[in-house]
C-alpha positions in Angstrom: 34.5 54.8 138.4 33.4 52.0 140.6 35.3 51.6 144.1 36.7 48.2 145.5 39.1 46.6 147.7 42.0 44.2 146.3 44.7 42.3 147.9 48.2 42.7 147.0 51.5 40.8 147.7 54.5 42.8 147.4 58.1 43.1 148.2 59.6 46.0 149.8 63.0 47.1 151.4 63.0 48.6 155.3 65.1 50.8 156.3 65.8 49.9 160.0 67.6 52.2 162.4 70.7 49.7 162.9 70.9 49.6 159.2 71.1 53.0 158.3 73.3 53.8 161.3 75.7 51.0 159.5 75.2 53.1 156.1 76.0 56.4 157.8 79.2 55.0 160.0 80.1 53.3 156.7 80.5 56.2 154.6 82.1 58.8 157.4 85.7 59.9 157.1 88.3 59.2 160.3 87.7 62.5 161.4 84.1 62.4 161.2 83.8 59.0 162.6 86.1 60.4 165.7 83.3 63.2 166.0 80.7 60.4 165.9 82.5 58.2 168.5 82.8 61.2 170.4 79.4 62.5 170.8 78.0 58.9 171.7 80.0 58.8 174.5 78.5 61.6 175.6 75.2 61.1 174.9 75.2 57.1 176.3 76.0 56.3 179.7 76.1 52.7 178.9 79.1 53.3 176.3 83.1 53.3 177.3 86.3 53.4 176.0 87.8 50.2 176.7 91.4 50.0 178.3 93.8 47.7 176.5 94.6 45.9 180.2 91.2 45.4 180.7 88.9 42.1 179.9 87.3 41.9 176.7 83.8 43.4 176.8 81.1 41.1 178.1 78.2 42.3 175.6 79.9 41.0 172.8 78.3 40.7 169.4 76.3 37.8 170.3 74.2 39.3 172.2 73.6 41.9 169.9 70.2 41.1 168.4 69.6 39.7 171.8 66.8 41.7 174.3 68.1 42.8 177.1 65.8 41.2 179.9 67.5 37.6 178.8 68.9 35.4 181.6 72.4 36.6 181.4 75.8 33.6 182.1 77.3 34.1 185.2 80.9 34.4 183.1 80.3 36.4 179.8 83.3 38.0 180.1 85.7 35.1 179.6 83.8 34.1 176.5 85.2 35.9 172.8 82.4 37.2 170.6 81.5 35.0 168.0 78.5 36.5 166.3 78.0 37.3 162.1 80.9 39.9 162.5 84.8 37.7 162.8 86.7 40.2 164.2 89.6 38.0 164.6 91.6 39.9 161.9 91.0 43.1 163.7 92.4 41.9 166.9 95.7 41.6 165.4 95.8 44.6 163.4 99.1 47.2 164.9 98.0 50.0 167.0 99.5 52.5 169.1 101.2 51.6 172.4 99.2 53.0 174.9 100.2 53.2 178.6 98.2 51.6 180.9 96.0 53.3 183.4 96.8 53.9 186.8 93.4 52.4 188.0 94.1 48.5 185.9 97.3 48.5 188.0 98.1 46.1 190.8 100.2 45.9 193.7 102.1 43.3 192.3 102.8 44.9 188.9 106.7 45.9 188.8 107.5 49.0 187.3 109.5 48.6 184.4 113.7 48.8 184.1 114.3 52.3 183.0 116.5 52.3 180.1 119.2 54.9 179.5 118.4 57.2 176.8 119.4 60.4 175.8 116.6 62.2 176.2 116.8 61.1 179.9 114.6 59.1 182.5 112.6 62.4 184.0 114.5 62.2 187.6 116.6 65.2 186.1 115.2 68.5 184.9 117.8 70.6 182.8 117.1 74.3 182.1 119.2 77.2 180.6 120.7 79.4 183.4 119.1 83.1 183.3 121.6 84.3 185.8 123.3 85.8 183.0 120.4 88.1 182.3 120.4 89.5 185.4 117.6 89.8 187.5 115.0 91.3 185.1 115.3 87.7 183.3 111.6 86.5 183.4 110.8 83.7 185.4 110.5 79.6 184.1 107.4 78.3 185.4 107.3 74.6 186.5 106.9 71.9 184.0 104.1 70.4 186.4 102.3 74.5 186.5 98.8 74.1 185.2 99.1 77.0 183.2 102.5 76.7 181.2 101.9 77.7 177.9 101.5 74.7 175.4 103.9 74.8 172.3 100.2 74.2 170.6 98.9 77.2 172.1 102.0 79.3 171.0 101.5 78.2 167.4 97.7 79.1 167.1 98.6 82.1 168.4 99.6 84.2 165.1 98.8 87.4 164.1 96.2 88.5 162.1 95.9 90.5 159.0 94.0 92.9 161.0 95.9 92.9 164.0 99.3 93.6 161.8 97.6 96.6 160.0 96.2 97.8 163.6 100.1 97.6 165.5 101.6 99.7 162.3 98.8 101.9 162.7 99.5 102.8 166.5 103.0 105.2 164.5 100.6 106.9 162.7 99.2 110.5 164.3 96.0 110.7 163.6 93.0 112.3 164.8 90.4 110.1 166.8 87.9 110.2 163.7 90.4 109.3 161.0 91.8 106.9 163.7 88.3 105.0 163.5 87.9 105.7 160.0 91.1 104.0 159.2 90.1 101.2 161.8 87.1 100.7 160.0 89.1 100.3 156.7 91.4 98.0 158.4 88.1 95.7 159.6 86.3 95.7 156.0 88.9 93.9 154.4 88.4 90.2 153.4 91.1 87.3 154.1 93.1 87.7 150.5 93.6 91.8 151.6 91.5 93.0 149.4 88.6 95.5 149.7 85.4 94.8 148.2 83.3 97.2 149.1 83.9 100.9 146.9 84.7 104.0 149.6 80.6 105.3 148.6 79.3 102.1 150.1 81.5 101.9 153.1 80.4 105.8 153.8 76.7 105.6 152.9 76.8 102.5 155.5 78.2 104.6 158.2 76.2 108.2 157.1 72.8 106.9 156.2 71.1 109.9 154.7 72.9 112.7 155.9 74.5 113.9 152.7 77.3 116.3 154.7 78.3 113.3 156.7 78.3 111.1 153.8 81.1 113.4 151.7 83.4 114.4 154.6 83.7 110.9 155.3 84.4 109.5 151.8 87.2 112.2 151.9 88.5 110.5 155.2 88.2 107.1 154.1 90.1 108.4 150.7 93.0 109.5 153.1 92.9 106.5 154.9 92.5 104.3 152.3 96.0 106.2 150.7 97.5 105.4 154.3 96.5 101.8 154.3 98.6 101.4 150.5 101.9 102.5 152.3 101.6 99.8 155.1 102.7 96.1 155.1 102.2 93.8 153.4 102.8 95.3 149.9 99.5 95.7 148.2 97.1 95.7 151.2 94.3 97.4 150.2 93.4 96.9 146.6 90.5 97.1 145.2 91.2 94.7 142.2 94.4 92.3 141.3 95.8 95.3 139.1 95.9 97.7 141.8 97.8 94.7 144.0 100.1 94.2 141.6 100.7 98.0 140.7 100.6 99.0 144.6 103.6 96.3 145.2 105.5 97.0 141.9 105.9 100.7 143.5 108.3 99.8 146.2 110.5 98.3 143.7 113.7 100.0 142.7 112.2 102.7 139.3 113.8 100.8 136.4 112.9 100.3 132.9 111.4 97.2 133.3 109.9 98.1 136.6 107.8 100.5 134.7 106.8 98.2 132.0 105.3 95.9 134.4 103.4 99.2 135.6 102.5 99.7 132.1 101.4 96.1 131.9 99.5 95.9 134.9 97.3 98.6 133.4 95.9 96.4 130.7 93.3 94.0 130.7 94.4 90.9 133.1 93.5 88.2 130.3 96.6 89.6 128.2 98.6 88.7 131.2 97.2 85.2 132.2 97.8 84.5 128.4 101.2 86.0 128.5 100.1 87.7 125.4 103.9 89.4 124.6 102.6 90.6 121.3 99.6 92.3 122.2 101.2 93.8 125.7 103.7 95.3 123.7 101.7 96.8 121.4 99.2 98.2 123.7 102.2 99.5 126.2 104.8 100.6 123.3 107.6 98.3 125.0 109.5 95.9 123.2 109.0 92.2 123.7 112.3 91.7 125.3 110.9 94.6 128.1 107.6 93.2 128.1 109.1 89.4 129.0 110.9 91.0 131.7 108.3 92.8 133.0 106.1 89.8 133.0 109.0 87.9 135.0 109.0 90.8 137.7 105.5 90.5 138.0 105.4 86.5 138.3 107.5 87.2 141.4 105.0 89.3 143.2 101.8 87.6 145.8 98.6 88.1 144.1 97.4 87.9 148.1 99.1 89.7 150.8 96.4 88.7 153.0 97.1 85.1 153.2 100.3 84.7 154.6 98.0 85.7 158.0 95.3 83.5 157.4 94.7 80.5 160.3 94.6 77.9 157.6 93.0 74.3 159.8 94.9 71.7 158.6 93.8 68.2 159.0 96.1 65.6 158.7 95.3 62.4 156.5 96.0 59.4 158.6 95.2 56.2 156.5 92.9 53.7 157.4 94.7 50.7 155.8 98.3 50.0 155.6 100.0 47.9 153.1 103.3 46.2 153.6 105.3 44.2 152.4 105.1 40.6 153.2 107.7 38.3 151.0 106.7 38.0 147.8 103.3 39.7 148.4 102.1 42.4 150.2 99.9 42.2 153.4 96.9 44.2 153.9 96.4 45.6 157.8 94.3 48.2 159.8 95.9 50.9 161.4 95.0 50.2 164.7 95.4 54.2 165.5 92.0 55.3 163.9 89.6 52.2 165.6 87.9 53.3 168.5 88.1 50.6 171.5 84.7 50.9 172.8 83.0 48.5 175.3 79.3 48.2 176.8 79.8 49.5 180.4 79.7 46.1 182.4 78.4 47.3 185.8 75.8 49.6 184.5 74.6 46.8 182.5 74.5 44.2 184.9 72.7 46.7 187.4 69.9 47.2 184.7 69.1 44.0 184.7 67.8 44.0 188.4 65.5 46.6 187.7 62.3 46.6 185.9 59.7 49.0 184.7 58.8 51.6 182.2 62.3 53.5 182.9 64.1 50.2 182.9 62.7 49.9 179.2 63.9 53.1 178.5 67.7 52.7 179.4 67.7 49.0 177.8 66.5 51.0 175.0 69.9 52.9 175.7 72.0 49.7 176.2 70.7 48.6 172.7 72.2 51.2 170.8 75.3 50.9 172.3 75.4 47.2 171.6 74.6 48.3 167.9 76.6 51.0 167.4 80.1 49.1 168.5 79.0 46.3 166.1 78.4 48.8 163.1 81.8 49.9 164.0 83.1 47.0 163.5 81.2 45.7 160.5 82.6 49.0 159.1 86.2 48.5 159.7 86.0 44.7 158.0 84.3 46.3 155.1 86.7 48.7 154.8 89.6 45.6 154.8 87.7 43.3 152.5 87.4 46.2 149.8 91.1 47.4 150.5 92.3 43.3 150.3 90.2 43.4 147.1 92.0 46.3 145.6 95.7 45.2 146.6 94.8 42.3 144.9 93.9 43.7 141.5 96.1 46.6 141.6 99.2 44.4 142.8 101.7 45.8 139.8 101.2 49.2 140.9 102.6 48.1 144.6 105.2 46.5 142.6 106.5 48.7 139.8 104.2 51.8 140.4 101.4 53.9 138.9 102.3 53.5 135.4 101.6 49.7 135.8 97.7 50.6 137.4 95.3 48.5 135.5 91.6 49.4 134.9 89.3 49.0 137.7 85.5 50.0 138.4 83.6 49.6 141.3 81.4 47.3 140.0 84.6 44.4 139.8 84.5 44.5 143.4 81.3 44.4 144.2 80.7 41.5 142.4 83.6 39.8 143.9 82.7 40.7 147.6 79.0 40.0 146.8 78.2 43.8 148.2 76.0 46.5 146.1 78.2 49.1 144.1 77.1 51.9 146.3 78.3 50.1 149.4 81.6 50.1 147.8 81.4 53.5 146.7 80.8 54.7 150.0 83.9 52.7 151.7 85.8 54.1 149.2 85.3 58.1 150.2 87.4 59.6 152.1 89.2 56.8 152.9 93.1 56.6 152.3 95.4 53.8 151.9 99.5 54.2 153.4 101.7 52.3 150.5 105.3 52.0 149.6 104.8 55.0 146.8 102.8 57.3 149.3 99.1 57.9 151.0 96.3 57.6 148.3 92.4 57.6 148.6 91.2 54.7 147.6 88.8 55.8 144.7 93.0 56.9 143.6 92.8 52.8 142.5 89.9 52.9 140.2 90.0 54.4 136.8 88.6 53.9 133.8 90.1 51.9 130.7 91.8 53.1 127.1 92.2 50.6 124.0 94.9 49.8 123.2 96.4 47.7 119.7 96.8 44.2 121.3 92.9 44.2 122.2 93.4 45.6 126.2 92.9 48.7 128.0 95.0 50.5 130.0 94.2 52.4 133.0 93.2 56.3 132.7 95.7 56.6 135.8 98.4 54.8 134.1 98.0 57.7 131.1 97.8 60.6 133.4 101.6 59.4 134.4 102.7 58.4 131.5 102.2 62.4 130.0 103.5 63.8 133.3 106.4 62.0 132.2 106.4 63.0 129.1 106.0 66.6 130.0 108.9 66.5 132.3 111.2 65.2 129.7 110.9 67.6 127.2 112.6 70.4 126.0 111.3 73.6 127.2 112.7 75.7 124.2 109.9 73.4 122.2 107.4 71.5 124.6 105.4 69.5 123.3 101.6 69.8 121.7 98.9 67.9 122.9 98.7 66.3 119.3 102.4 65.4 119.9 101.4 63.7 123.1 98.6 61.6 121.3 100.8 60.5 118.9 103.4 59.4 121.4 100.9 57.5 123.0 99.7 55.7 119.9 103.6 54.5 119.6 103.5 53.0 122.8 99.9 51.4 121.7 97.7 53.6 123.4 94.7 55.0 121.5 94.0 58.5 123.2 92.9 61.0 121.6 93.9 64.9 121.4 90.9 66.0 123.1 91.4 63.4 125.8 95.4 64.3 125.8 94.1 67.3 126.5 91.3 66.9 129.4 94.2 65.0 131.4 96.7 67.3 131.0 94.3 69.8 132.7 93.6 67.6 135.5 97.1 67.2 136.0 97.6 70.8 136.1 99.7 71.1 133.1 99.8 74.6 131.5 99.0 74.4 127.7 102.5 74.3 125.0 102.6 77.7 124.2 102.7 78.7 128.0 104.8 76.1 129.1 107.2 77.7 126.8 106.9 81.6 127.8 107.6 79.9 131.4 
């Protein structure tokens, strides 16, 4: 093969670091964006949080692309940014009222008059009188004391499952060896309160190759497990679901129904999950009525007794966009509480202009990064606002009549309308939330495929799911609707929806099949 040189003209898209940062910020959620801003504030000395009372940041968007070494005007702070991104809509959005910093205030500012309220003006401190409890009453700390217990700390200071069980074990008279074995057993429980490892595995992990120690530990673990099964919460220390339910039934009063429930727990759990009364009655030798009563008793038990002690961190959903009623239409606003207020530190930036050299070039790069970060955040919120406005215009009937009036909508429609790529719309609508008169929804909730109708139009899958939920909620509990019946009812409404599609939507709504709904 002969070698040679040739010239070829081609085009390719290069992702600059600024564009990569813009794409990454666009797909972040509100919580992730807050963490990113905190990290950037720690890393970049030119970035700071802007006060509401301070002037607009003098290194605005019009200088985001300009080199740092150009001559700065003397009064840049008085100019509004007029770059490629128009942030006028953002400045008009509602934001949480903040208390002005004491540093930004002046001596000429007069304090605002205090208004009377039931909360008081803070000048008089009231506290319950502990004198009735005698001298043993705990001394109250000053409200200004730094060591005062915070309410959030008290809420977080919960008791774990292991701590709860260790506290109960203190009342048991055990030898040091048995107490250590019980302690090891308690620490081996998972978050649900189950003992996943067998006693042989636990003993082998401690004894190693010593056979005599293995047998002794196995006996001690068996005794400790019996003690653990009698602790609260009932069912803790079980090896499987059947044992957990049986341990809780042992605390119930001895009745025929409870004995039948114990017999049911000894059968395969698949029969109990399907509520197969006929097969359970045949396997346990009980009547159908007794098995139904036993299933009702088992349904009141806790399959995961340790879950109540788990400290689950709850992340509240803060909407990025607010939809409010404005006359006959709706107005889309950005939530000012989630918008970071950033600016470039003007003192550091002005001091950098007077210095040149290799170190100054590195600092100029950090200054440029701070400007690009501010610009990308502003572009992020502007894109979210544009997409949300387009969604509200397309789904106007939803905001008037609810989810039954939702129309089919795909990402490509919004992308073509706004001149953006479909992947950009996907990033904007992921983990971004909109507050509506009917609740807070993720932006992806307003997108859905369409089902054909008799008129030739299409109905949104979201509206069909809402219609199925409405049918099930209004059904006769003794004769629940099957998937075929629901499909026929949708066909009467003019919506062509097959039985398998109804089953898929029903499972997405977490609605049990007709036979299980009848049993429940």
